[in-house]
C-alpha positions in Angstrom: 55.8 109.5 108.4 51.9 110.4 109.4 48.7 109.1 107.4 45.1 108.1 108.5 43.9 104.9 109.5 41.2 105.2 106.7 44.3 106.0 104.3 45.8 102.7 105.4 42.7 100.9 104.8 42.8 102.0 100.9 45.5 100.2 100.3 45.1 97.6 103.4 41.7 95.2 103.2 41.4 94.6 107.1 38.4 95.0 109.6 41.3 96.1 112.2 41.0 98.4 115.1 43.1 100.8 115.7 44.8 99.6 118.4 45.5 96.2 116.8 47.5 98.3 113.8 49.2 99.8 116.3 50.6 96.9 117.8 51.2 95.1 114.8 52.9 98.2 113.6 55.1 97.9 116.3 56.3 94.2 116.6 57.2 94.3 112.9 59.7 97.3 113.3 57.5 100.0 112.3 57.8 102.0 115.2 54.7 104.3 116.4 55.2 107.4 117.4 52.1 108.9 118.5 48.3 109.0 117.3 46.6 111.9 116.9 42.8 111.9 117.8 41.6 115.4 116.3 38.1 114.6 117.4 39.0 115.0 121.2 41.0 118.2 120.4 37.6 119.7 118.6 35.7 118.6 121.7 33.3 121.3 122.8 33.7 122.9 119.3 29.9 122.7 117.2 28.4 123.8 113.9 26.8 127.1 114.4 24.9 130.1 112.6 25.1 133.8 113.3 21.5 135.0 113.7 22.6 138.8 114.1 26.1 141.1 113.7 25.4 144.5 115.2 28.6 146.9 116.0 30.9 146.8 119.0 29.6 149.8 120.9 33.1 150.6 121.8 35.6 148.9 118.9 35.5 150.0 115.2 36.7 146.5 114.3 34.8 144.2 116.5 31.2 142.8 116.2 28.6 141.5 118.8 27.1 138.3 117.2 24.1 136.6 118.3 24.6 132.6 117.5 22.3 129.9 117.1 24.3 126.9 119.1 20.9 124.6 118.4 20.8 124.3 122.0 18.6 126.7 123.2 18.2 130.7 123.4 21.1 132.4 121.0 24.5 133.0 122.8 26.3 136.7 122.4 29.6 136.4 120.8 32.0 139.1 120.2 34.1 138.4 117.1 36.9 140.2 115.3 36.0 138.4 111.7 36.1 140.4 108.7 33.8 137.9 107.1 31.3 137.8 110.5 27.4 138.4 109.2 24.3 137.0 109.8 23.1 134.1 107.6 26.8 132.2 108.2 27.1 129.0 109.3 30.3 128.3 111.3 32.5 126.7 114.2 31.3 127.7 117.3 33.3 127.1 120.3 31.8 126.9 123.8 33.1 127.9 127.2 35.2 125.4 128.7 36.2 124.4 125.1 40.4 124.0 124.8 41.4 126.2 121.2 43.8 123.4 120.0 46.3 126.4 118.5 47.1 127.8 121.4 45.6 126.2 124.6 43.6 128.5 125.8 40.7 127.6 127.7 37.6 129.6 126.3 35.5 131.1 129.0 32.7 134.4 129.4 34.3 137.2 129.5 33.6 140.9 129.0 35.3 142.5 125.5 35.8 145.9 125.7 32.6 146.3 128.1 30.7 144.0 126.6 30.0 140.1 127.6 31.3 137.2 125.0 30.2 133.6 125.3 32.9 131.6 123.7 33.9 132.6 120.0 33.7 131.6 116.5 36.6 130.0 115.2 38.7 130.3 112.1 40.9 127.0 110.3 43.9 128.5 112.2 42.5 128.2 115.7 41.1 124.9 115.0 44.5 123.2 113.5 42.9 122.3 110.4 45.1 124.7 108.1 46.8 127.6 107.6 43.8 130.2 106.7 43.0 133.0 109.1 41.7 135.9 107.2 38.4 135.1 108.6 36.0 132.6 110.5 35.0 129.0 108.7 32.5 129.5 106.4 30.5 126.3 106.3 27.6 125.1 103.8 24.2 127.1 104.7 22.4 123.2 105.2 25.3 122.2 107.4 23.7 121.2 110.9 23.5 123.2 113.2 24.4 122.0 116.8 26.4 119.0 115.8 29.7 118.3 116.3 32.1 120.1 114.2 34.0 116.8 114.3 31.5 114.4 113.4 30.5 116.8 110.5 34.2 117.3 109.3 35.1 113.3 109.2 37.9 114.4 111.2 37.5 110.9 113.9 39.6 109.4 111.6 42.8 108.9 113.6 46.2 109.9 112.3 49.4 107.6 113.0 52.4 108.8 113.1 55.4 105.7 112.5 59.1 106.6 112.6 60.5 104.8 109.7 64.3 103.9 109.9 67.1 105.2 107.0 66.7 101.6 105.7 63.4 100.9 104.9 62.7 103.6 102.5 59.8 101.3 100.9 57.9 102.2 103.8 58.1 105.9 103.0 54.7 105.4 101.4 51.3 104.3 102.4 51.3 101.3 100.5 55.2 100.4 101.9 53.5 100.2 105.3 50.3 98.5 103.8 52.5 95.8 102.6 54.3 95.0 105.8 50.9 94.9 107.3 49.4 92.5 105.4 52.3 90.0 105.4 51.6 89.6 109.3 48.3 88.3 107.9 46.7 91.4 109.3 44.6 92.0 106.1 45.0 91.4 102.4 47.5 94.4 100.0 44.3 94.9 97.4 46.0 95.7 93.6 47.5 99.2 93.4 44.8 99.2 89.9 41.8 98.5 92.2 42.9 101.4 94.9 43.4 104.4 92.1 40.5 102.8 89.8 42.8 102.3 87.1 44.8 100.2 84.8 48.2 100.9 85.9 50.4 101.5 82.7 51.5 104.7 80.7 48.9 106.9 79.3 48.9 107.0 75.4 48.8 110.6 74.0 49.3 111.4 70.1 51.5 114.7 70.6 55.4 114.2 71.0 56.7 113.4 73.8 58.9 116.7 76.0 62.1 117.1 75.4 64.5 115.8 78.1 67.5 114.5 78.7 69.7 113.7 81.3 73.6 114.8 80.6 74.3 113.5 84.3 73.8 109.6 84.4 75.7 109.2 87.9 73.5 112.1 89.3 70.4 111.5 87.4 70.2 108.0 85.9 66.6 107.8 84.7 64.6 111.2 83.4 60.5 110.1 82.5 58.8 113.0 81.2 55.0 113.4 80.0 53.4 116.9 79.5 49.5 117.4 79.7 47.9 120.5 77.8 45.0 122.3 78.5 44.5 121.6 82.1 42.9 123.6 84.8 44.1 124.4 88.0 41.9 125.0 90.5 41.4 124.1 94.3 41.8 120.1 95.2 38.8 117.6 95.6 37.9 117.2 99.3 39.2 113.5 99.5 42.5 114.5 98.2 42.6 117.8 100.9 41.4 116.1 103.4 44.3 113.1 103.7 47.0 116.0 102.9 45.5 118.5 105.5 45.0 115.6 108.1 48.9 115.3 108.0 49.9 118.8 108.5 50.6 119.5 104.8 48.9 122.3 103.4 46.7 121.8 100.3 47.8 124.0 97.9 46.2 123.3 94.2 44.7 120.6 92.4 48.3 120.0 90.5 50.7 120.1 93.2 48.8 118.7 95.5 48.7 115.3 93.3 52.1 115.5 93.3 52.3 115.7 97.2 50.2 112.8 97.3 51.7 110.6 95.2 54.6 111.2 97.1 53.2 110.3 100.3 50.9 107.6 99.2 53.2 105.5 97.0 56.8 107.1 98.2 57.5 108.5 94.7 58.5 112.3 94.8 57.6 114.0 91.6 57.5 117.4 90.2 55.4 119.1 87.7 56.4 122.3 85.7 54.8 125.2 84.0 55.6 124.5 80.3 54.7 128.0 79.7 57.7 129.0 81.5 60.2 126.8 80.2 62.7 127.8 77.1 64.4 125.2 75.1 65.0 121.3 76.5 65.1 120.4 80.3 68.1 118.7 81.6 69.3 117.0 84.1 72.8 118.2 84.4 75.7 119.0 87.4 75.4 122.6 88.5 77.8 125.2 87.6 79.8 126.9 90.3 78.2 130.0 91.6 74.5 129.1 90.0 72.0 130.4 91.5 67.9 129.1 92.0 65.0 130.7 93.9 63.4 127.6 95.5 59.7 127.2 96.0 60.5 128.1 100.0 61.4 131.9 98.7 65.2 131.7 99.2 68.0 131.6 96.9 70.6 128.8 96.9 73.7 129.1 95.6 74.6 125.7 93.9 78.2 124.1 93.1 79.5 121.4 90.6 78.7 118.6 92.8 75.2 119.0 92.7 72.3 117.9 90.2 69.5 120.1 88.6 67.3 120.6 86.4 67.7 123.6 83.7 66.7 124.3 80.3 68.2 126.5 77.9 68.1 129.6 80.3 68.4 128.9 84.0 68.5 126.1 86.6 64.4 125.4 88.0 64.7 122.3 89.8 67.4 121.6 93.0 67.2 117.9 92.1 65.5 115.5 94.1 65.2 118.2 96.9 62.9 121.2 95.8 61.6 122.9 92.4 62.3 126.5 91.7 59.6 129.4 92.1 59.9 130.4 88.5 58.6 127.5 86.6 56.1 126.3 89.6 52.3 126.1 88.6 50.0 128.3 89.1 45.8 128.9 89.1 46.7 130.4 85.4 48.9 127.5 84.3 47.2 125.5 81.6 50.3 123.6 80.0 52.1 121.3 82.3 55.2 119.2 82.0 55.2 116.3 85.3 59.1 114.5 85.8 59.4 111.6 87.5 63.1 111.0 87.7 65.7 108.9 89.8 68.1 110.6 91.5 70.8 108.8 92.9 70.7 109.2 96.9 74.2 109.8 98.3 74.1 112.9 95.7 71.0 113.9 97.7 71.8 113.7 101.0 74.8 115.7 100.3 73.4 118.4 98.2 70.8 118.6 101.2 73.2 119.0 103.9 75.4 121.8 101.7 72.1 124.1 101.0 71.0 123.2 105.0 67.3 122.0 102.5 65.4 119.7 103.9 62.0 118.4 102.5 59.6 115.5 101.7 61.4 114.6 98.7 64.2 114.8 100.1 63.4 112.5 102.7 62.3 109.7 100.1 65.4 110.5 97.3 68.2 110.0 99.9 67.0 106.6 101.6 66.6 105.4 97.9 63.1 105.0 96.1 61.9 102.2 93.6 64.2 102.4 90.2 61.2 100.3 88.8 58.7 102.6 89.4 58.7 105.6 87.3 57.2 103.9 84.7 53.7 103.4 87.0 54.5 106.5 88.7 54.5 108.4 85.9 51.4 106.9 85.0 49.3 107.2 87.8 50.2 110.9 88.1 48.9 111.7 84.7 45.8 109.6 85.3 44.8 111.7 88.4 45.8 115.2 86.3 43.5 114.1 83.5 41.1 112.6 85.9 41.0 116.1 87.9 42.4 119.1 85.7 41.5 117.9 82.2 44.0 118.3 79.2 45.1 116.1 76.4 47.8 114.4 77.2 51.8 113.8 75.2 53.4 110.2 74.7 56.2 109.6 77.4 60.0 110.8 77.4 62.2 108.3 78.5 65.7 110.0 78.8 68.2 107.2 80.4 67.9 104.5 82.2 67.5 103.9 85.9 69.6 101.0 87.9 68.6 97.6 87.1 69.6 94.5 87.9 67.8 91.5 89.7 69.6 90.7 93.0 69.1 86.9 93.3 70.3 84.3 96.3 70.1 81.2 97.4 68.4 80.8 101.0 68.3 77.8 103.4 65.1 77.8 105.4 66.8 75.6 108.0 68.9 79.0 108.7 66.4 80.9 110.2 66.2 78.3 113.4 70.3 78.6 113.3 70.7 82.5 113.4 67.3 83.3 115.3 66.9 80.7 117.7 63.6 79.6 116.8 61.6 77.2 114.4 59.4 79.1 111.6 57.4 76.4 109.2 59.0 76.6 105.6 54.9 77.3 103.6 55.2 80.5 106.7 58.6 81.8 106.1 57.3 81.1 102.0 54.0 83.0 102.8 56.3 85.9 104.6 58.3 86.2 101.7 55.6 86.3 99.2 53.6 88.8 101.0 56.5 91.5 101.8 56.8 91.1 97.9 60.1 89.0 97.2 60.1 86.0 94.6 60.6 82.5 95.6 61.5 79.7 93.4 61.3 76.0 94.5 64.9 75.3 95.0 64.4 78.4 97.3 66.3 81.2 95.2 65.0 84.4 96.1 64.6 87.8 93.9 64.6 90.7 96.1 62.1 93.1 94.8 63.0 96.6 93.2 62.0 98.4 96.3 64.1 96.7 98.7 68.0 98.1 98.5 68.2 96.7 102.4 68.0 93.2 101.4 71.3 91.4 99.9 72.1 88.1 101.6 70.6 85.4 103.5 70.8 87.3 106.7 68.5 90.1 105.9 66.1 87.2 104.8 65.9 86.4 108.2 65.6 89.3 109.6 62.4 89.8 107.6 61.2 86.5 108.6 61.8 87.1 112.4 60.3 90.6 112.1 57.3 89.7 110.5 56.4 86.2 112.9 57.5 88.5 115.6 60.4 89.4 118.1 58.5 88.3 121.2 58.5 84.5 119.4 62.4 84.5 120.0 63.2 82.6 122.7 65.7 83.8 125.9 68.6 81.7 126.2 71.1 82.1 128.5 74.6 82.5 127.1 76.5 79.0 128.5 78.6 79.5 131.7 81.8 78.4 131.7 83.0 75.9 134.8 84.8 77.6 137.6 85.0 80.5 138.8 84.2 83.7 136.2 87.4 85.8 135.0 87.3 89.3 134.7 86.4 90.5 131.1 87.2 94.4 131.9 90.4 95.6 130.5 93.0 97.6 132.2 91.6 100.7 130.4 88.2 100.0 131.2 89.3 99.7 134.9 91.0 103.0 134.9 88.1 104.7 133.3 85.6 103.7 135.9 88.4 104.3 139.0 88.1 108.0 137.2 84.8 108.2 137.0 84.6 107.1 140.8 87.0 109.6 141.8 85.8 112.7 139.6 82.0 112.2 141.1 84.0 112.0 144.5 85.5 114.8 144.4 82.3 116.7 143.2 82.3 116.8 139.8 79.5 116.2 137.6 79.6 113.7 134.7 78.2 115.1 131.2 77.9 113.2 128.1 78.5 115.2 125.3 78.2 114.9 121.3 81.3 112.9 119.1 80.4 115.1 116.8 81.0 118.8 116.1 81.0 121.5 113.7 83.9 122.0 111.9 84.6 125.8 113.0 84.6 124.6 116.6 87.1 121.6 115.7 89.1 124.1 114.4 89.5 126.2 117.4 91.2 123.0 119.5 93.2 121.9 116.4 91.5 121.2 113.4 89.0 118.5 111.9 91.0 115.6 111.4 88.0 113.1 110.5 85.3 114.9 108.8 81.9 112.3 108.2 81.2 112.4 104.2 77.4 111.2 105.3 76.5 113.9 108.7 73.2 114.0 110.2 73.9 118.3 110.3 76.3 120.8 109.3 76.6 121.0 112.8 77.9 117.6 113.5 80.1 117.0 110.6 83.1 116.6 112.6 84.8 114.5 114.9 86.1 115.8 118.0 89.7 116.8 118.3 89.0 117.5 122.1 86.4 117.0 124.7 86.4 120.7 125.9 83.8 122.3 123.3 81.1 119.7 124.1 82.0 121.0 127.7 82.2 124.1 127.1 78.7 124.0 125.3 77.4 122.1 128.7 79.0 124.9 130.6 77.0 127.6 128.6 73.5 126.0 128.5 74.0 125.7 132.7 75.3 129.0 132.8 72.0 130.2 130.7 69.7 128.5 132.7 71.6 130.0 135.9 73.9 128.3 137.2 76.8 129.7 139.7 79.4 127.0 139.7 80.2 124.7 136.9 82.1 121.0 137.8 81.9 119.4 134.5 83.8 116.1 133.7 83.7 113.6 131.0 85.4 110.1 130.1 85.7 109.4 126.0 87.6 109.9 122.7 89.5 112.4 121.0 89.6 111.6 117.6 93.0 112.6 116.4 95.1 111.7 112.7 96.3 108.7 113.6 93.9 107.5 115.8 90.6 107.6 118.7 92.6 109.0 122.3 91.1 107.6 125.4 90.8 111.2 127.7 89.3 112.6 130.6 87.9 116.1 130.5 87.4 118.6 133.0 85.6 122.2 132.8 85.4 124.8 136.3 83.6 128.0 135.2 81.9 130.2 138.1 81.8 130.3 141.4 84.2 127.9 143.3 83.0 129.7 146.6 79.9 131.6 147.0 79.7 134.9 148.8 79.2 134.9 152.7 80.1 136.9 155.2 83.4 135.3 156.2 85.1 136.1 153.3 83.1 138.6 151.3 82.9 138.2 147.5 82.3 135.1 145.7 85.7 133.1 144.4 86.3 131.8 141.6 88.4 128.7 140.1 92.4 129.8 138.8 94.6 127.4 136.8 95.5 125.9 140.0 92.2 124.3 140.7 92.4 122.4 137.4 95.8 121.4 138.5 94.9 120.1 141.6 91.9 118.2 140.3 94.4 117.1 137.1 96.6 115.6 139.9 94.2 114.1 141.9 92.8 112.1 139.2 96.0 110.7 138.1 97.1 109.8 141.4 94.0 107.5 141.9 94.7 106.4 138.0 98.1 104.8 139.1 100.2 107.7 137.2 103.7 108.5 139.4 102.5 112.3 139.7 105.6 112.6 142.4 107.6 112.3 138.8 105.5 114.7 136.9 107.1 117.7 135.3 105.1 121.0 135.1 105.9 122.7 131.6 104.1 124.9 129.3 100.8 123.9 127.7 100.8 122.7 124.1 97.5 123.6 122.9 96.8 127.2 121.6 93.4 127.4 123.2 95.0 127.6 126.4 95.9 131.2 128.5 99.3 131.7 127.5 101.2 132.0 131.8 98.1 130.8 133.1 98.4 127.2 131.7 100.8 124.0 131.6 101.2 120.8 130.9 101.7 117.7 133.1 105.1 115.2 131.7 106.8 112.5 131.9 110.2 113.2 130.8 109.8 116.3 128.2 107.8 114.9 125.6 105.4 112.4 126.9 102.2 114.6 128.3 99.7 113.0 130.3 97.2 116.0 130.8 97.2 120.0 130.0 95.6 122.2 132.6 95.0 126.0 133.2 92.7 128.7 132.6 91.1 128.5 129.1 91.9 131.6 126.2 89.6 134.7 126.7 89.2 134.9 123.2 88.0 131.2 122.7 85.8 132.1 125.5 84.0 134.4 123.7 84.1 132.3 120.4 81.9 129.9 122.4 80.0 132.5 124.2 80.9 131.4 127.5 81.4 134.3 130.5 84.8 134.0 131.8 87.4 133.0 133.5 86.7 129.3 133.3 89.6 126.5 133.7 89.8 123.2 132.5 92.2 120.4 132.3 92.3 117.1 130.0 94.1 113.6 131.0 95.2 112.0 128.0 94.9 108.4 129.6 96.6 106.7 126.3 100.0 108.3 127.6 99.6 106.9 131.2 102.3 104.2 131.9 100.5 100.7 132.0 100.7 99.3 135.2 102.0 95.6 135.5 99.6 93.3 137.0 101.3 92.2 140.1 97.9 90.5 141.8 95.9 91.4 145.0 98.4 91.4 147.7 99.4 94.6 148.7 103.0 95.1 150.0 103.1 94.7 154.2 102.9 98.0 155.8 106.1 99.2 157.3 106.0 102.7 159.1 109.3 104.2 159.5 110.3 103.6 163.1 111.6 107.3 164.1 109.9 110.8 163.2 110.1 112.7 159.9 112.0 116.1 160.3 110.9 119.1 158.4 113.1 122.1 157.8 111.7 125.1 156.0 113.9 126.9 153.0 113.4 130.4 151.7 115.6 130.8 148.1 115.8 133.9 145.8 114.8 133.2 142.4 114.7 134.7 139.2 110.6 135.3 138.2 110.6 133.1 134.9 111.9 130.0 137.1 109.2 127.6 137.1 108.8 126.6 140.9 108.3 122.7 139.8 112.4 123.1 138.6 113.0 124.2 142.0 111.5 121.0 144.0 112.7 119.0 141.3 116.2 119.8 142.5 115.6 120.3 146.3 114.4 116.5 146.1 117.0 115.2 144.1 120.1 116.8 146.4 119.7 113.5 148.4 117.5 110.8 147.7 118.5 108.5 150.7 116.8 111.0 153.2 114.6 114.0 151.4 111.2 112.0 150.7 109.0 115.3 149.9 109.9 118.9 149.3 106.9 121.6 149.2 106.0 125.1 147.9 104.3 127.2 150.7 104.7 130.9 149.7 105.5 133.0 147.1 106.4 136.6 147.6 107.8 139.5 145.3 108.2 143.0 145.8 109.9 144.4 149.2 113.4 144.0 149.4 113.7 141.5 146.5 115.1 143.6 143.1 112.9 143.5 139.9 112.8 140.4 138.1 113.3 138.3 141.1 110.4 136.4 143.5 111.1 134.5 147.1 110.2 130.8 146.9 109.8 129.0 150.0 109.9 125.7 150.6 108.9 122.9 153.4 111.9 119.9 153.2 110.7 116.8 154.8 114.1 114.3 156.1 113.5 110.9 157.0 115.9 109.0 159.5 116.8 105.8 159.0 118.2 103.5 161.9 119.2 106.4 163.8 117.9 110.2 164.7 119.9 112.8 162.5 122.9 114.8 164.3 123.1 118.9 164.3 126.0 117.9 161.9 123.9 115.5 159.7 121.4 118.0 159.3 123.6 120.8 158.3 125.1 118.8 155.7 121.6 117.5 154.3 120.5 121.8 154.2 124.3 122.3 152.5 123.1 120.1 149.7 119.9 121.7 149.5 121.4 124.8 148.8 123.4 123.7 146.7 120.9 121.9 144.4 118.8 125.4 144.2 121.9 127.3 143.0 122.2 124.7 140.1 118.9 125.9 138.6 119.7 129.9 139.6 118.3 130.2 143.1 120.5 131.0 146.3 119.4 131.2 149.8 117.8 134.0 151.2 119.3 136.2 153.8 
């Protein structure tokens, strides 16, 4: 929300300087995002007069000007503007000045062999408008040599305030002025004084326009008034300068009036050319497939969930968002219809999201405009049209009823001390609430003003008092501390997440924090969008993520686009499945695992076993029984078949999935592959019993372990994990570990077979193994392998 300081002071009677206004706005919760000093941007730009204009000797479209800058001898300037001519008074940028539109510092330079000392400027180059057809033309009596910022009254600072969604009343300059007046910074001027009129409906002799609402849910109230015989020209300086100061383009008097009232009072309006309408103007539901060409020149296809304004022939307005191109006013418009309607906020928000269409009107309607300001808003707009465009008004047509019902409730002034922790005198509380527009009787029954839909209880009243009185007045009170030693407050789940973060970082992974929201299409690629938001920030953030991998892939793509050669990312967060939120750790490895070097040659990439190693290491750190995990096929369709797997406790409990991501998925996400990933499902880990801080005493075995190697020929489709588990179970009293150290195919092996070499560790107990005992264990190992289809290799 932007406005100038002088614009604010039209509503707020105050002598406060800019610094006091900015500080007060921030203190009351209206955060100032920035202050634009237009005069500073135009330093070095002065008014100058062109004394002569001659063709450039080396360029047909350039002229060589002699310019009087008011500071001595005329300067020679090369200019390509078609309107440059002798006698023109414009804006000159001297060498050393910085052009606001592109940041270029002006210097003395040769242009096609002719020296140029600065430049004559257009409005676009000065960021004061969109015109770039020629240089600025000022009145002949404009004082040469005077700073243009001073001449054009551009020293008025522009304040940019961030308005939170609950403060719809501050989407107009008057609402902000009301808040400041409540702090005591000034006095809120009466609305009639600001507009120099008595704010009441403008009477007319002609019948009111034929309008109605057939969609009372989307458009409860539709007020309108016609004005005949208007003259639509350029806006006067006072309204044009306000709009251009905040970045709005001045279009025409009729359009500028609606834009001005929207920003000044937070009351969006729309004006139609009556000559382009056929029959009654109706607020109704759109029909599926109906189309409208909006004022931005784009065609939008509508559906039955949207409210539109239409006549007997076609749709003319996407209600509350943007008008249609066909019925828009032009320079030749003589008869107009001014619309002042109330649209339901949620309907406007959903329509805007579906169409991907934003506008100033939408930003106000979706927050909720004042339902009691239709009458006065229409009266002010009609008054301005009559004052600046002339014409004859009709009567006012009022179709439907705006939401009514005054909200009242009792409020105890002692509640401020109870909830906020500091005392505010009842008289001061009453003054604050009255200044904000609340009604308050002797029994402290509060009547909420129509423009404050965010206030619905005593706690909100306390918030208003504290906000205006100043959050810095709230004392810092420490929480009471219980006697004795404080007990840990972290849950076991939080402890595991902390351990995993430290472990992942220690293993060289970089933590990422990505959005929990995704486009629906990306969620579908990972099992489907189970949680879809009814009112998302945008269509790109509509579905809650069913996996952490889409966010990590997007982060990986951004890093690869910026030249990162090796990606090692992890994130701890939540997946959102149909039944609940699930704590999860996701990791992504892409690019080079090892850079190219003279020792190993070309760079080496990551493979599925790297992802598996990371998953096992992290599960071990979390306390999972990794020695009992089974390796089985992956479940998700986003994994590469044959190059992925899952780690399970039993056949049904999946604690992790890992492997190479499917090439089609990587192509869809525009990430150069291959890439490997893993997801650890922390909610599937077995709960650890709290056995206290005592560790068991370290008791190393008395005798040295014995290692024996075995090579087995097995079917090619036999999982190595199945063989390892079988071997470990051959003699649990003696065999303490078994590891795969070689896989071999080809050579003397038959087709469809492979060789798996295992290292088996045997731990003796009270005495060393005899040869006979080792032979017996070896026989058990071979027998166990044969049960899963493997035979000892000859």
